[in-house]
Backbone as JSON Lines, residues from 0, in Angstrom:
{"i":0,"aa":"X","n":[0.81,-1.2,0.0],"ca":[0.0,0.0,0.0],"c":[0.86,1.27,0.0]}
{"i":1,"aa":"X","n":[2.06,1.19,0.53],"ca":[2.95,2.35,0.51],"c":[3.31,2.74,-0.92]}
{"i":2,"aa":"X","n":[3.47,1.72,-1.77],"ca":[3.77,1.97,-3.18],"c":[2.62,2.74,-3.84]}
{"i":3,"aa":"X","n":[1.4,2.39,-3.51],"ca":[0.23,3.08,-4.05],"c":[0.2,4.52,-3.57]}
{"i":4,"aa":"X","n":[0.48,4.73,-2.29],"ca":[0.49,6.1,-1.74],"c":[1.57,6.95,-2.42]}
{"i":5,"aa":"X","n":[2.74,6.38,-2.62],"ca":[3.82,7.09,-3.32],"c":[3.4,7.46,-4.74]}
{"i":6,"aa":"X","n":[2.76,6.52,-5.41],"ca":[2.29,6.76,-6.78],"c":[1.26,7.9,-6.79]}
{"i":7,"aa":"X","n":[0.32,7.86,-5.87],"ca":[-0.7,8.91,-5.81],"c":[-0.1,10.27,-5.46]}
{"i":8,"aa":"X","n":[0.9,10.28,-4.58],"ca":[1.59,11.53,-4.25],"c":[2.29,12.11,-5.48]}
{"i":9,"aa":"X","n":[2.97,11.25,-6.22],"ca":[3.65,11.71,-7.45],"c":[2.64,12.21,-8.46]}
{"i":10,"aa":"X","n":[1.54,11.52,-8.6],"ca":[0.49,11.93,-9.52],"c":[-0.06,13.31,-9.14]}
{"i":11,"aa":"X","n":[-0.28,13.54,-7.87],"ca":[-0.77,14.85,-7.41],"c":[0.24,15.95,-7.72]}
{"i":12,"aa":"X","n":[1.52,15.69,-7.5],"ca":[2.56,16.69,-7.8],"c":[2.61,17.0,-9.29]}
{"i":13,"aa":"X","n":[2.55,15.97,-10.12],"ca":[2.58,16.17,-11.56],"c":[1.34,16.94,-12.05]}
{"i":14,"aa":"X","n":[0.19,16.62,-11.5],"ca":[-1.03,17.33,-11.89],"c":[-0.95,18.81,-11.49]}
{"i":15,"aa":"X","n":[-0.37,19.1,-10.34],"ca":[-0.2,20.49,-9.92],"c":[0.78,21.21,-10.85]}
{"i":16,"aa":"X","n":[1.87,20.55,-11.21],"ca":[2.83,21.15,-12.13],"c":[2.18,21.39,-13.5]}
{"i":17,"aa":"X","n":[1.36,20.44,-13.95],"ca":[0.69,20.58,-15.24],"c":[-0.23,21.8,-15.22]}
{"i":18,"aa":"X","n":[-0.93,22.02,-14.12],"ca":[-1.8,23.21,-14.02],"c":[-0.98,24.5,-14.1]}
{"i":19,"aa":"X","n":[0.17,24.52,-13.44],"ca":[1.04,25.7,-13.48],"c":[1.57,25.94,-14.89]}
{"i":20,"aa":"X","n":[2.03,24.89,-15.54],"ca":[2.56,25.01,-16.9],"c":[1.46,25.47,-17.85]}
{"i":21,"aa":"X","n":[0.25,24.93,-17.7],"ca":[-0.86,25.33,-18.56],"c":[-1.22,26.8,-18.36]}
{"i":22,"aa":"X","n":[-1.18,27.27,-17.12],"ca":[-1.48,28.68,-16.85],"c":[-0.42,29.59,-17.49]}
{"i":23,"aa":"X","n":[0.84,29.22,-17.35],"ca":[1.91,30.0,-17.98],"c":[1.76,30.01,-19.5]}
{"i":24,"aa":"X","n":[1.44,28.86,-20.05],"ca":[1.27,28.74,-21.5],"c":[0.11,29.63,-21.98]}
{"i":25,"aa":"X","n":[-0.97,29.66,-21.23],"ca":[-2.11,30.51,-21.6],"c":[-1.7,31.99,-21.6]}
{"i":26,"aa":"X","n":[-0.91,32.39,-20.62],"ca":[-0.43,33.78,-20.58],"c":[0.46,34.08,-21.78]}
{"i":27,"aa":"X","n":[1.3,33.13,-22.14],"ca":[2.15,33.33,-23.31],"c":[1.32,33.43,-24.59]}
{"i":28,"aa":"X","n":[0.27,32.63,-24.69],"ca":[-0.6,32.72,-25.87],"c":[-1.22,34.11,-25.97]}
{"i":29,"aa":"X","n":[-1.63,34.66,-24.84],"ca":[-2.17,36.03,-24.84],"c":[-1.12,37.02,-25.3]}
{"i":30,"aa":"X","n":[0.1,36.87,-24.81],"ca":[1.19,37.75,-25.19],"c":[1.51,37.61,-26.68]}
{"i":31,"aa":"X","n":[1.53,36.38,-27.17],"ca":[1.82,36.15,-28.58],"c":[0.73,36.74,-29.49]}
{"i":32,"aa":"X","n":[-0.5,36.77,-28.99],"ca":[-1.6,37.31,-29.79],"c":[-1.42,38.81,-30.03]}
{"i":33,"aa":"X","n":[-0.77,39.49,-29.09],"ca":[-0.62,40.94,-29.24],"c":[0.8,41.36,-29.62]}
{"i":34,"aa":"X","n":[1.78,40.52,-29.3],"ca":[3.17,40.9,-29.58],"c":[3.99,39.64,-29.77]}
{"i":35,"aa":"X","n":[4.32,39.35,-31.01],"ca":[5.07,38.14,-31.33],"c":[6.56,38.44,-31.4]}
{"i":36,"aa":"X","n":[7.34,37.59,-30.73],"ca":[8.79,37.65,-30.89],"c":[9.36,36.25,-30.74]}
{"i":37,"aa":"X","n":[10.56,36.06,-31.22],"ca":[11.17,34.74,-31.27],"c":[11.35,34.13,-29.88]}
{"i":38,"aa":"X","n":[11.73,34.94,-28.92],"ca":[11.96,34.43,-27.56],"c":[10.66,33.92,-26.94]}
{"i":39,"aa":"X","n":[9.58,34.66,-27.09],"ca":[8.29,34.23,-26.55],"c":[7.81,32.97,-27.25]}
{"i":40,"aa":"X","n":[7.99,32.89,-28.55],"ca":[7.6,31.69,-29.29],"c":[8.41,30.48,-28.83]}
{"i":41,"aa":"X","n":[9.7,30.66,-28.61],"ca":[10.55,29.57,-28.12],"c":[10.09,29.11,-26.74]}
{"i":42,"aa":"X","n":[9.79,30.07,-25.87],"ca":[9.33,29.73,-24.53],"c":[8.02,28.97,-24.59]}
{"i":43,"aa":"X","n":[7.11,29.38,-25.47],"ca":[5.83,28.68,-25.62],"c":[6.06,27.25,-26.1]}
{"i":44,"aa":"X","n":[6.97,27.05,-27.04],"ca":[7.28,25.69,-27.53],"c":[7.84,24.83,-26.4]}
{"i":45,"aa":"X","n":[8.72,25.41,-25.59],"ca":[9.3,24.67,-24.47],"c":[8.21,24.28,-23.46]}
{"i":46,"aa":"X","n":[7.32,25.22,-23.16],"ca":[6.22,24.92,-22.23],"c":[5.28,23.87,-22.8]}
{"i":47,"aa":"X","n":[5.0,23.96,-24.09],"ca":[4.13,22.96,-24.72],"c":[4.76,21.57,-24.66]}
{"i":48,"aa":"X","n":[6.06,21.51,-24.89],"ca":[6.76,20.23,-24.81],"c":[6.67,19.67,-23.39]}
{"i":49,"aa":"X","n":[6.93,20.51,-22.39],"ca":[6.86,20.06,-21.0],"c":[5.44,19.62,-20.64]}
{"i":50,"aa":"X","n":[4.45,20.36,-21.1],"ca":[3.05,20.02,-20.83],"c":[2.72,18.65,-21.42]}
{"i":51,"aa":"X","n":[3.17,18.39,-22.63],"ca":[2.94,17.08,-23.25],"c":[3.64,15.97,-22.47]}
{"i":52,"aa":"X","n":[4.85,16.23,-22.01],"ca":[5.57,15.24,-21.21],"c":[4.82,14.95,-19.91]}
{"i":53,"aa":"X","n":[4.3,16.0,-19.28],"ca":[3.53,15.82,-18.06],"c":[2.27,15.01,-18.32]}
{"i":54,"aa":"X","n":[1.56,15.32,-19.41],"ca":[0.36,14.55,-19.75],"c":[0.69,13.08,-19.92]}
{"i":55,"aa":"X","n":[1.76,12.79,-20.63],"ca":[2.15,11.39,-20.85],"c":[2.45,10.69,-19.53]}
{"i":56,"aa":"X","n":[3.2,11.34,-18.66],"ca":[3.55,10.75,-17.37],"c":[2.32,10.59,-16.49]}
{"i":57,"aa":"X","n":[1.45,11.58,-16.46],"ca":[0.22,11.5,-15.67],"c":[-0.63,10.33,-16.16]}
{"i":58,"aa":"X","n":[-0.8,10.21,-17.46],"ca":[-1.6,9.1,-18.0],"c":[-0.97,7.75,-17.66]}
{"i":59,"aa":"X","n":[0.35,7.66,-17.75],"ca":[1.04,6.41,-17.41],"c":[0.81,6.04,-15.94]}
{"i":60,"aa":"X","n":[0.91,7.04,-15.05],"ca":[0.7,6.78,-13.63],"c":[-0.74,6.42,-13.33]}
{"i":61,"aa":"X","n":[-1.68,7.02,-14.03],"ca":[-3.1,6.67,-13.82],"c":[-3.36,5.22,-14.2]}
{"i":62,"aa":"X","n":[-2.79,4.79,-15.32],"ca":[-2.94,3.39,-15.74],"c":[-2.32,2.47,-14.7]}
{"i":63,"aa":"X","n":[-1.14,2.83,-14.23],"ca":[-0.46,2.02,-13.21],"c":[-1.31,1.96,-11.94]}
{"i":64,"aa":"X","n":[-1.81,3.11,-11.51],"ca":[-2.65,3.16,-10.3],"c":[-3.9,2.3,-10.47]}
{"i":65,"aa":"X","n":[-4.54,2.42,-11.63],"ca":[-5.76,1.66,-11.87],"c":[-5.49,0.17,-11.91]}
{"i":66,"aa":"X","n":[-4.32,-0.21,-12.4],"ca":[-3.98,-1.64,-12.44],"c":[-3.73,-2.19,-11.05]}
{"i":67,"aa":"X","n":[-3.52,-1.28,-10.09],"ca":[-3.32,-1.7,-8.7],"c":[-4.67,-1.85,-7.98]}
{"i":68,"aa":"X","n":[-5.76,-1.59,-8.71],"ca":[-7.08,-1.8,-8.13],"c":[-7.7,-0.57,-7.52]}
{"i":69,"aa":"X","n":[-7.16,0.62,-7.82],"ca":[-7.72,1.86,-7.28],"c":[-8.06,2.76,-8.44]}
{"i":70,"aa":"X","n":[-9.28,3.22,-8.48],"ca":[-9.71,4.09,-9.59],"c":[-10.09,5.47,-9.08]}
{"i":71,"aa":"X","n":[-9.44,5.94,-8.04],"ca":[-9.73,7.29,-7.55],"c":[-9.2,8.3,-8.53]}
{"i":72,"aa":"X","n":[-9.82,9.5,-8.57],"ca":[-9.38,10.51,-9.55],"c":[-8.54,11.58,-8.95]}
């Protein structure tokens, strides 16, 4: 059961990070809509890449958690 708790803790941390990255990305989209520059575009690409990595890891952990017999969200 400790392994499950560790997995859920990691999942919570990743979900919190994903929310932060998504909020930053939304702000950058607003900035890009009014003022485009190469640095902002690069930062948005980096954030998008990190967000995708987080989604992949979150989904992997959810599958792992569910295979352990727990389907909490």
